[in-house]
C-alpha positions in Angstrom: 0.0 -0.2 -0.2 1.7 3.9 -1.3 1.9 5.9 1.6 3.4 9.6 1.1 4.7 12.6 3.2 2.3 15.5 4.2 3.4 18.1 6.8 6.0 15.9 8.1 3.8 12.5 8.8 3.2 9.4 5.8 -0.4 9.2 5.2 -2.3 6.3 3.2 -2.4 7.5 0.1 -5.6 8.2 -1.6 -7.3 6.0 -4.4 -9.5 6.6 -6.7 -13.0 4.5 -7.5 -15.3 2.6 -5.2 -12.9 1.6 -2.2 -11.1 5.0 -2.3 -14.6 6.1 -1.9 -14.8 4.4 1.3 -11.4 5.0 2.5 -11.5 9.1 2.0 -15.1 8.9 3.7 -13.6 7.6 7.1 -10.8 10.6 6.7 -11.4 14.2 8.2 -9.1 17.2 8.9 -8.4 18.1 12.5 -7.9 21.2 13.6 -4.5 21.9 12.1 -5.3 20.9 9.0 -4.1 17.5 9.2 -6.3 13.9 7.9 -7.3 11.7 10.6 -9.2 8.2 10.4 -12.6 7.5 12.0 -15.4 5.2 11.9 -18.6 6.1 9.6 -21.7 7.4 10.8 -25.0 5.4 9.4 -27.4 8.2 11.5 -26.8 12.0 11.8 -25.2 12.8 15.1 -27.8 14.5 16.5 -30.0 11.4 16.6 -28.3 10.8 19.9 -28.7 13.9 21.7 -31.4 14.8 24.8 -33.1 17.2 22.4 -33.8 15.1 20.0 -35.7 12.5 22.2 -37.4 15.6 23.5 -38.6 16.9 19.9 -39.8 13.2 19.5 -42.1 13.0 22.9 -43.8 16.3 21.9 -44.6 15.3 18.4 -46.1 12.0 19.8 -47.9 14.0 22.3 -49.6 16.4 20.1 -50.9 13.0 18.2 -52.2 11.4 20.6 -54.0 14.8 21.9 -55.4 15.4 18.0 -56.5 11.8 18.1 -58.6 11.9 21.3 -59.8 15.4 20.8 -61.4 13.8 17.5 -63.1 10.7 19.2 -64.5 13.6 22.0 -65.8 15.6 19.4 -67.9 12.7 17.7 -68.9 11.4 21.3 -70.4 14.8 21.8 -71.8 14.8 18.9 -73.3 12.2 18.9 -75.2 13.0 22.2 -76.0 16.6 20.3 -78.1 14.3 18.2 -80.1 12.0 20.6 -81.3 15.1 21.9 -82.4 16.8 18.6 -84.6 13.8 18.6 -85.8 13.1 22.5 -88.2 15.8 22.5 -90.1 14.7 19.3 -90.4 11.5 21.3 -91.9 13.9 24.4 -94.5 15.8 21.9 -95.6 12.3 20.4 -96.3 10.6 23.6 -98.2 13.9 24.8 -100.9 13.0 22.3 -103.6 10.0 23.3 -104.5 9.6 20.3 -101.0 8.2 18.6 -100.7 5.6 21.6 -98.9 3.2 19.1 -96.1 5.9 18.3 -92.9 4.2 19.2 -91.0 4.9 22.7 -87.7 4.7 22.1 -85.5 4.4 25.5 -82.6 6.7 25.8 -79.2 5.4 26.4 -77.5 4.9 29.8 -76.0 8.0 31.4 -72.9 7.3 33.9 -74.3 6.5 37.1 -74.0 10.4 39.4 -73.0 10.2 42.8 -75.6 11.4 45.6 -74.8 12.0 49.1 -77.1 13.1 52.9 -77.7 16.1 53.7 -78.5 17.3 56.8 -82.1 17.3 58.8 -83.2 18.7 61.6 -84.3 15.9 64.0 -84.6 16.4 67.6 -81.8 16.1 70.2 -83.2 13.0 71.9 -86.9 11.2 72.3 -87.7 12.7 75.6 -87.7 16.1 73.6 -90.7 15.5 71.4 -94.0 15.4 72.1 -97.1 14.8 69.6 -99.0 17.8 69.3 -102.5 18.5 70.5 -105.1 17.6 68.0 -102.7 16.0 65.3 -104.9 13.3 64.0 -107.4 15.9 63.3 -107.2 15.2 59.4 -110.2 14.6 56.9 -112.4 11.9 58.6 -114.6 9.1 57.2 -115.2 5.3 57.5 -113.1 3.4 55.1 -114.2 -0.6 55.3 -112.6 -3.6 53.1 -113.9 -5.9 51.2 -113.2 -9.5 52.6 -114.7 -11.5 50.2 -115.4 -12.4 46.6 -119.1 -11.1 45.8 -119.3 -9.6 42.1 -120.7 -12.4 39.5 -118.0 -11.1 37.2 -115.4 -13.0 39.3 -115.0 -15.9 36.9 -111.8 -17.4 37.2 -112.4 -20.3 40.2 -109.2 -19.1 41.6 -109.1 -16.5 44.2 -107.2 -13.2 43.8 -105.6 -11.4 46.8 -106.3 -8.0 45.1 -109.8 -9.3 44.5 -111.8 -8.4 41.4 -112.5 -4.4 40.9 -114.8 -3.4 38.2 -113.8 0.1 36.4 -116.7 1.4 38.1 -115.6 -0.2 41.4 -112.4 1.4 40.8 -113.7 4.9 39.9 -115.9 5.1 43.0 -112.7 4.1 45.4 -111.0 7.6 44.8 -113.7 9.5 46.5 -112.8 10.2 50.4 -116.2 9.3 51.8 -117.9 6.2 54.0 -116.8 3.1 51.8 -116.1 -0.4 51.6 -112.9 -0.8 48.9 -111.1 -3.5 47.4 -107.9 -3.9 49.6 -105.9 -6.4 49.7 -106.5 -10.0 51.6 -109.7 -10.9 49.3 -110.9 -14.4 49.8 -112.6 -16.3 47.0 -116.3 -16.8 46.7 -115.3 -20.9 47.9 -114.9 -20.8 52.1 -112.2 -22.6 51.7 -110.5 -20.3 49.4 -106.9 -18.3 50.7 -106.1 -14.7 49.3 -102.2 -15.7 50.5 -100.2 -14.3 52.7 -100.5 -16.2 55.7 -99.2 -15.6 59.2 -100.0 -17.2 62.2 -101.9 -16.9 64.6 -98.8 -15.9 67.3 -98.1 -13.2 64.7 -101.0 -11.4 64.5 -101.7 -11.4 68.0 -97.8 -9.3 68.6 -98.5 -7.4 65.3 -102.0 -6.0 66.8 -100.7 -5.0 69.8 -97.9 -2.7 68.2 -98.4 1.1 68.3 -95.9 2.3 66.2 -94.5 -0.3 63.3 -91.0 -0.3 61.4 -91.4 -2.6 58.9 -89.2 -4.2 55.8 -89.6 -7.6 54.0 -87.2 -10.2 52.2 -89.0 -13.0 49.8 -87.1 -14.8 47.5 -83.6 -14.2 49.6 -83.3 -11.3 47.4 -81.2 -9.7 50.3 -79.5 -9.4 53.4 -80.7 -8.9 56.5 -79.9 -5.4 57.8 -80.3 -4.9 61.6 -81.4 -1.4 62.9 -78.0 0.1 64.6 -79.1 -0.6 68.1 -77.3 1.8 69.7 -78.4 4.7 67.4 -82.0 4.0 68.7 -83.6 5.1 72.1 -84.8 2.7 74.9 -87.9 3.8 74.7 -87.9 2.8 71.2 -86.9 -0.3 71.8 -89.6 -0.9 74.4 -92.5 0.8 72.3 -91.7 0.4 68.5 -92.0 -3.0 66.6 -89.4 -3.8 64.2 -90.6 -6.8 61.7 -89.2 -8.0 59.2 -91.3 -10.3 56.6 -89.7 -13.2 55.2 -90.7 -16.7 53.2 -89.5 -20.2 54.7 -86.7 -19.9 51.9 -85.5 -16.6 53.4 -85.2 -17.6 56.5 -83.4 -20.9 55.6 -81.1 -18.7 53.9 -80.7 -16.4 56.9 -79.9 -19.0 59.6 -77.0 -20.5 56.8 -75.6 -17.2 57.7 -75.7 -17.5 61.0 -79.0 -15.2 61.2 -81.3 -17.7 63.5 -83.9 -16.6 65.5 -84.2 -16.4 69.3 -86.8 -18.3 71.2 -89.1 -15.3 71.0 -88.5 -15.2 66.9 -86.0 -12.0 67.2 -83.0 -11.7 65.6 -81.2 -8.0 67.0 -83.9 -5.6 66.7 -86.2 -7.6 64.0 -89.1 -9.4 65.0 -88.6 -12.4 62.4 -92.5 -13.1 61.1 -92.8 -15.6 58.1 -95.1 -15.3 55.5 -97.1 -18.7 54.1 -98.4 -19.3 50.6 -97.7 -16.1 48.7 -99.9 -14.4 46.5 -97.5 -13.8 43.9 -95.0 -15.5 41.9 -93.4 -11.9 41.4 -91.7 -11.7 44.3 -91.5 -7.5 43.7 -95.1 -7.6 43.4 -95.7 -9.6 47.0 -93.3 -7.2 48.7 -96.1 -4.4 47.4 -98.3 -6.0 50.4 -96.3 -5.4 53.2 -95.1 -1.9 51.9 -98.5 -0.5 51.2 -100.9 -2.4 53.5 -99.2 -1.6 56.5 -102.4 -0.2 57.9 -103.8 -3.6 57.6 -101.4 -6.0 59.1 -100.9 -3.9 61.9 -104.7 -3.3 62.7 -104.3 -0.7 66.0 -100.9 0.9 65.0 -101.4 4.9 64.9 -97.9 5.1 63.0 -95.8 3.3 60.5 -92.3 3.2 58.8 -91.4 1.3 55.9 -88.2 1.0 54.6 -86.7 -1.6 52.1 -84.7 -4.7 52.7 -82.0 -2.9 50.9 -81.7 -0.2 53.9 -79.9 -0.2 57.4 -82.0 2.1 59.5 -79.4 4.6 61.1 -82.1 7.1 62.8 -84.9 6.7 66.1 -88.2 5.8 64.2 -89.5 8.2 66.9 -87.4 11.3 65.6 -88.4 10.4 62.2 -92.3 10.6 62.9 -91.2 14.0 65.1 -90.1 15.6 62.1 -91.9 14.2 59.0 -95.3 14.3 60.3 -95.7 16.1 63.3 -93.9 19.0 62.4 -94.7 19.5 59.3 -98.4 18.8 60.1 -98.2 16.0 57.0 -100.3 12.1 57.5 -97.9 10.7 54.8 -93.9 11.1 53.8 -92.2 10.1 51.4 -89.0 11.5 49.3 -89.0 12.6 45.6 -86.3 10.4 43.5 -83.0 11.5 43.0 -82.9 11.5 39.7 -86.2 11.6 37.6 -89.5 13.8 38.3 -91.5 12.9 35.1 -93.6 10.5 34.8 -92.2 10.1 31.4 -88.5 10.1 32.3 -89.5 6.7 34.7 -91.8 4.8 31.4 -88.3 5.2 29.4 -85.9 4.5 32.2 -87.9 1.3 33.2 -88.3 0.3 29.2 -84.5 1.0 28.8 -83.3 -1.3 32.0 -86.0 -3.9 31.0 -87.4 -3.8 34.3 -90.9 -5.1 33.5 -92.5 -6.2 30.2 -93.1 -3.3 28.0 -96.2 -4.1 26.7 -97.7 -3.9 30.0 -95.8 -0.3 31.0 -97.2 0.7 27.7 -100.4 -0.1 28.8 -100.2 1.6 31.9 -98.8 5.0 30.8 -101.5 5.2 27.7 -104.6 4.6 30.2 -102.8 7.2 32.5 -102.9 10.0 29.9 -106.6 9.2 28.5 -107.5 10.1 32.5 -105.6 13.2 33.0 -102.1 12.4 33.6 -100.0 15.5 32.1 -95.8 15.7 32.2 -94.0 17.2 35.2 -93.7 21.1 35.0 -91.8 22.0 37.5 -92.1 25.8 36.3 -95.8 25.9 37.0 -96.5 27.8 40.3 -99.7 25.7 40.9 -98.0 22.5 41.3 -99.3 19.8 43.1 -96.1 17.5 44.2 -91.8 18.7 43.7 -92.0 15.7 41.3 -93.8 13.4 40.0 -91.5 10.2 40.7 -90.7 9.3 44.2 -87.9 7.1 45.7 -90.5 4.7 47.2 -87.6 3.0 49.2 -88.8 4.7 52.8 -92.5 5.9 53.8 -93.2 7.4 56.9 -97.2 7.2 57.9 -99.9 8.4 59.9 -102.8 5.9 60.1 -105.7 8.4 59.3 -108.3 7.6 57.1 -106.8 9.6 53.6 -103.6 8.5 54.3 -105.0 4.6 54.4 -107.4 5.6 51.3 -104.2 6.7 49.3 -101.9 3.4 50.9 -104.8 1.1 49.3 -105.7 2.8 46.2 -102.0 3.5 45.0 -101.7 -0.6 46.1 -104.8 -1.4 43.8 -102.5 0.2 40.8 -100.0 -2.1 41.4 -101.8 -5.1 42.0 -104.1 -3.8 38.3 -101.0 -2.9 36.5 -97.0 -3.7 36.5 -95.4 -3.7 39.9 -93.4 -0.9 39.4 -95.0 2.0 41.8 -93.0 5.0 40.8 -95.7 4.9 37.8 -98.6 4.8 39.6 -97.7 7.3 42.4 -98.3 10.5 40.3 -101.4 9.2 39.0 -103.1 8.2 42.1 -102.0 11.2 44.0 -103.3 13.5 41.5 -106.9 11.6 40.8 -107.8 11.6 44.1 -106.7 15.1 45.1 -108.9 16.1 41.8 -112.0 13.7 42.9 -111.6 15.4 46.7 -111.0 19.1 46.2 -112.7 20.0 49.8 -110.9 17.3 51.2 -106.7 17.5 51.9 -104.7 15.3 51.6 -101.5 16.0 53.3 -98.7 14.6 51.8 -95.1 15.9 52.7 -92.6 15.1 49.9 -89.1 15.8 51.1 -85.9 15.6 49.5 -84.2 12.4 48.7 -80.9 13.9 50.3 -82.6 13.4 53.8 -83.8 10.1 52.9 -80.1 9.1 52.9 -79.6 10.5 56.1 -81.8 8.4 58.0 -80.5 4.9 56.6 -77.8 3.4 54.7 -78.1 2.1 51.4 -76.6 -0.9 50.2 -76.8 -3.2 47.0 -79.1 -6.0 46.8 -78.0 -9.5 47.2 -79.2 -10.7 44.0 -79.9 -9.3 40.2 -83.0 -8.2 39.4 -85.0 -11.3 37.9 -86.8 -11.0 34.2 -89.8 -9.2 34.1 -92.9 -11.1 33.7 -94.3 -11.7 30.0 
């Protein structure tokens, strides 16, 4: 290999052609002009600098933001498309003549969080006193049909709610001395039983109750949640009946979980009352019996509180009665729904979640519209209720004639139509007050956040069963 001398140093001779180009590419001049050998580079020198990585990360972040923004804009545009069509469905539903117009359930929304709020309860039971003349509400005598006598009842089977005609149903809304259907109706046969059978000992015990707190678990659908004993006064423990209605299946399940009743039938504060011969295959419909008909199950009681089995009572019942009934001069108290306030919205939600047979819901809703049910208008200064949809898991009642009548009417709607009692609440109340303008019904519809302050809410043990066919 030829060498030549340059500036006193011996260097390789340049070669022409491909080999020369390769060799010459590895040669560079130093600061004094000398040529030195070096490695060839496949990538730019800036590629290995930290500044290059920063720019690369910035570019990737910009690309990700563009893709995410496009996705969000697409979702928002889809939501706006739905909102443009929902008012149209509402307008179609307002026209009673267009009953067969399709009712499109809305898409699900993200679940909102709801919290309890402060309730101005009395400091202790010793500080409360029932007001004088508190029970001086609308007075009339109310009797109940005990045995089916209507000739139109062609079915050989007895029906717990009886076979009420539309004419009987219309008259039952009048607040006057009368006998109405209100469950526990025996068939025409002397041997027939309406169902919901209790032992004689349990009936005798319940007949002694002056204040009752009740709940129920049927079909092992829930855990047993005992009232928080340390928050219940000694007075209430001695004078209030805490009754949990269960069927035999639930009793067996609870016993296997360690909730075996003692020799007196108690599990904690709950008096366990076993119900045999359930009147309905649909457990939700059977659960409406103790929910609405506490004045029939506790015939001597002046007050009652109902709470769903998904709730644990954390407040003394006498303090609840004092605040929501005595202080408000009300004979019936129930909270509004935490999210929906119009029956139209409740219908859509029940169908979207497949809570009940859609045809049955449509038939009930059409019937109510034809009988005067209108949309909830929160801006109406003469509005009858703060909400047309209740959160029916907590009910406080004084057993007055008007309160008992309303409970029977509401139960009859659930018995005639669907078990979704939130669909029939507003219709029942509005029709009752419309037909009795001179006989007020004092209903206290309080805030849902107050309901959450009274009891702790849990999830049900089992998922909801499929809607009845």
